C-alpha positions as CSV (number, residue, x, y, z in Angstrom):
1,M,17.3,7.6,2.0
2,G,19.3,4.6,0.8
3,F,17.4,4.0,-2.4
4,A,19.2,3.8,-5.7
5,V,16.6,4.9,-8.2
6,T,16.7,5.4,-12.0
7,L,14.9,8.6,-12.4
8,I,12.1,9.4,-14.9
9,S,11.6,13.0,-15.9
10,M,8.2,14.7,-16.3
11,S,8.8,14.8,-20.1
12,E,8.6,11.0,-20.1
13,T,5.0,10.8,-18.7
14,E,3.5,9.7,-22.0
15,P,6.0,6.8,-22.5
16,L,5.5,5.9,-18.9
17,L,1.7,5.5,-19.5
18,A,2.5,3.3,-22.5
19,S,4.8,1.0,-20.5
20,L,2.6,0.2,-17.5
21,E,2.4,-3.4,-18.5
22,L,6.2,-3.5,-18.6
23,I,6.4,-1.9,-15.2
24,A,3.9,-4.3,-13.7
25,S,5.4,-7.4,-15.3
26,R,9.0,-6.6,-14.4
27,T,8.1,-5.7,-10.8
28,L,6.0,-8.8,-10.3
29,A,8.7,-11.0,-11.9
30,H,11.0,-9.7,-9.2
31,Y,8.7,-10.7,-6.4
32,E,7.9,-14.0,-8.1
33,S,11.5,-14.9,-8.2
34,N,12.1,-13.9,-4.6
35,A,8.7,-15.0,-3.0
36,V,10.1,-17.5,-0.5
37,G,13.0,-15.2,0.5
38,F,10.6,-12.3,0.9
39,W,8.4,-14.3,3.3
40,D,11.4,-15.4,5.3
41,G,12.8,-11.9,5.4
42,T,9.6,-10.1,6.4
43,R,7.4,-12.5,8.3
44,D,8.8,-11.4,11.7
45,H,8.7,-7.6,11.1
46,D,6.9,-5.8,13.9
47,V,4.2,-3.6,12.3
48,T,1.8,-3.7,15.3
49,Q,2.0,0.1,15.4
50,N,0.6,0.2,11.9
51,Y,-2.3,-2.3,12.7
52,A,-3.1,-0.1,15.7
53,A,-3.2,3.1,13.7
54,L,-5.8,1.6,11.3
55,L,-7.9,-0.2,13.8
56,N,-8.0,2.6,16.4
57,A,-9.0,5.1,13.7
58,I,-11.9,2.9,12.6
59,G,-12.9,2.7,16.3
60,R,-15.3,-0.2,16.1
61,S,-15.0,-3.8,17.5
62,A,-14.3,-6.8,15.4
63,P,-15.2,-8.2,13.0
64,L,-14.2,-5.5,10.6
65,R,-13.9,-6.1,6.8
66,I,-10.4,-5.0,5.9
67,L,-8.6,-5.0,2.5
68,D,-4.9,-5.7,2.7
69,F,-3.8,-3.9,-0.4
70,G,-0.5,-5.6,-1.5
71,C,-0.8,-8.4,1.0
72,G,2.4,-10.2,-0.1
73,P,2.7,-13.7,1.4
74,G,0.0,-13.0,4.0
75,R,1.7,-11.9,7.3
76,D,-0.7,-9.1,7.9
77,L,-3.7,-11.2,6.9
78,V,-2.7,-13.7,9.5
79,A,-2.5,-11.0,12.2
80,L,-5.8,-9.3,11.3
81,R,-7.7,-12.6,11.2
82,A,-6.2,-13.6,14.5
83,A,-7.6,-10.3,15.9
84,G,-11.1,-11.3,14.9
85,H,-11.4,-9.4,11.7
86,I,-12.4,-10.4,8.1
87,P,-9.4,-9.5,6.0
88,V,-9.3,-9.8,2.2
89,G,-5.9,-9.8,0.5
90,L,-5.0,-8.3,-2.9
91,D,-1.7,-8.8,-4.7
92,G,-0.5,-9.0,-8.3
93,C,2.1,-11.6,-7.6
94,A,0.7,-15.1,-8.2
95,S,3.1,-16.8,-5.8
96,F,2.2,-14.3,-3.1
97,V,-1.5,-14.9,-3.6
98,T,-1.1,-18.7,-3.2
99,M,1.1,-18.3,-0.2
100,A,-1.2,-15.8,1.4
101,K,-4.2,-18.1,1.0
102,V,-2.2,-21.0,2.6
103,H,-0.8,-19.0,5.5
104,S,-4.0,-17.1,6.4
105,G,-7.0,-19.1,5.1
106,C,-8.4,-15.7,3.8
107,E,-9.9,-14.7,0.5
108,V,-7.1,-13.2,-1.6
109,L,-7.7,-11.4,-4.9
110,H,-5.2,-11.8,-7.7
111,Q,-5.3,-8.3,-9.2
112,S,-2.7,-5.9,-10.6
113,F,-2.5,-2.6,-8.7
114,F,-3.1,-0.9,-12.0
115,R,-6.3,-2.8,-12.7
116,I,-8.0,-3.3,-9.4
117,A,-11.7,-4.1,-9.5
118,L,-13.4,-3.7,-6.2
119,A,-17.1,-3.3,-5.3
120,D,-18.1,0.1,-3.9
121,E,-18.4,0.6,-0.2
122,T,-17.2,-2.9,0.7
123,F,-14.5,-2.3,3.3
124,D,-14.3,-0.7,6.7
125,G,-10.6,-0.2,6.3
126,I,-7.8,-0.6,3.8
127,F,-4.3,-1.5,5.0
128,A,-1.8,-0.5,2.3
129,N,1.5,-1.2,4.0
130,A,4.5,-0.7,1.7
131,S,2.4,-1.1,-1.5
132,L,1.1,2.3,-2.9
133,F,4.7,3.4,-3.7
134,H,4.8,0.8,-6.4
135,V,2.2,2.7,-8.4
136,P,3.6,5.3,-10.9
137,Q,2.6,8.9,-10.3
138,A,0.8,9.0,-13.6
139,V,-1.8,6.5,-12.4
140,L,-1.7,6.9,-8.6
141,P,-4.6,9.4,-8.6
142,R,-6.9,6.8,-10.3
143,V,-5.8,4.0,-8.0
144,L,-6.5,6.1,-5.0
145,R,-10.0,7.1,-6.3
146,E,-10.8,3.4,-6.7
147,L,-9.7,2.6,-3.1
148,F,-11.7,5.6,-1.9
149,A,-14.8,4.1,-3.6
150,A,-14.2,0.7,-2.1
151,L,-14.4,2.1,1.5
152,V,-17.7,2.6,3.3
153,P,-18.5,6.2,4.3
154,G,-16.3,6.9,7.3
155,G,-13.9,4.1,6.4
156,V,-10.2,4.4,6.9
157,L,-7.1,4.1,4.7
158,F,-3.8,3.4,6.4
159,C,-0.7,3.6,4.1
160,S,3.0,3.4,4.8
161,N,5.4,4.3,2.1
162,P,9.1,5.2,1.7
163,R,9.4,8.9,1.4
164,S,11.7,11.3,-0.4
165,F,13.5,13.8,1.8
166,D,13.8,16.4,-0.9
167,T,12.2,16.0,-4.4
168,D,9.8,13.6,-5.9
169,T,11.4,10.8,-8.0
170,E,10.2,7.5,-9.5
171,G,11.9,4.7,-11.3
172,W,13.7,1.4,-10.9
173,Q,15.3,0.2,-7.7
174,G,16.8,-3.1,-8.9
175,G,13.9,-5.1,-10.3
176,R,11.2,-3.1,-8.6
177,Y,9.5,0.1,-9.8
178,G,8.7,2.7,-7.1
179,S,7.5,6.3,-6.6
180,Y,9.3,8.2,-3.9
181,L,7.4,11.2,-2.9
182,T,7.9,13.9,-0.3
183,I,5.5,14.2,2.7
184,E,3.9,17.2,1.0
185,S,3.4,15.3,-2.3
186,W,1.9,12.2,-0.6
187,T,-0.4,14.5,1.3
188,H,-1.5,16.3,-1.8
189,V,-2.2,13.3,-4.0
190,I,-4.1,11.3,-1.4
191,G,-6.1,14.3,-0.3
192,A,-7.0,15.0,-3.9
193,A,-8.7,11.6,-4.1
194,G,-11.2,12.8,-1.4
195,F,-9.6,11.4,1.7
196,V,-9.1,13.6,4.9
197,L,-5.8,13.2,6.7
198,E,-6.2,12.4,10.4
199,R,-2.6,11.7,11.5
200,Q,0.8,10.7,10.3
201,F,4.0,9.5,11.8
202,L,7.5,8.5,10.7
203,R,9.1,5.1,11.1
204,P,11.2,3.5,12.5
205,T,10.3,4.9,15.9
206,G,12.9,6.2,18.2
207,K,15.2,7.4,15.4
208,P,16.1,10.9,14.4
209,T,14.0,12.3,11.6
210,S,16.9,12.0,9.1
211,Q,16.8,8.2,9.8
212,Q,13.1,7.7,9.4
213,P,12.5,7.0,5.7
214,W,9.0,5.5,6.2
215,L,5.9,7.7,6.2
216,A,2.8,6.3,7.8
217,M,-0.5,8.1,7.2
218,V,-4.1,7.6,8.4
219,W,-6.8,8.9,6.1
220,R,-10.6,8.9,6.4
221,K,-13.3,8.8,3.7
222,P,-15.8,11.4,4.9
223,S,-19.1,10.0,6.1
224,A,-22.2,10.7,3.9
225,S,-23.8,14.0,4.9
């Protein structure tokens, strides 16, 4: 897949829980020190397929209230606002929060992925593009439950994450921590939070499966009965 990852075994789960602050601080420090370069390197990435996957699944006209979970410097906030929606950003990197506010003019929450505080049933959709994989497996179920609660009934979660082709791993890739799960494991952990899978696809498009390391998934919070 092209990722050099320092692996953590299941026997290390307890120390992992105890070191969440270290994981967060080191990963965020990486992004803080590379904030401008990250903006320059990603601002022109074409993710219109991902926007369409979220918005088509919601199936209602603008304005929709959308949480950009892991908004970075604000590229997707800009695009969603230009489409007439009401996006709200969330990121743990202070420089990204500042940049996203300037670039988009949107509300941006400065919150750690591990300590998100969102009001229940607030958002029509959640756009989690290349962000959930930064959450360690030990706390991923809790984070997903919190995102589930933040969606209105019938709301949609879109997520795109690098996938493992064989076995689940997690650990450090340079200065960033990541969880690299198989399609089966992503399906299991997100489904266990209450979401219902509607569709999935691999990216980049037009490549053989062996050259598609990104897994995009569209999930729905069931409507109230």
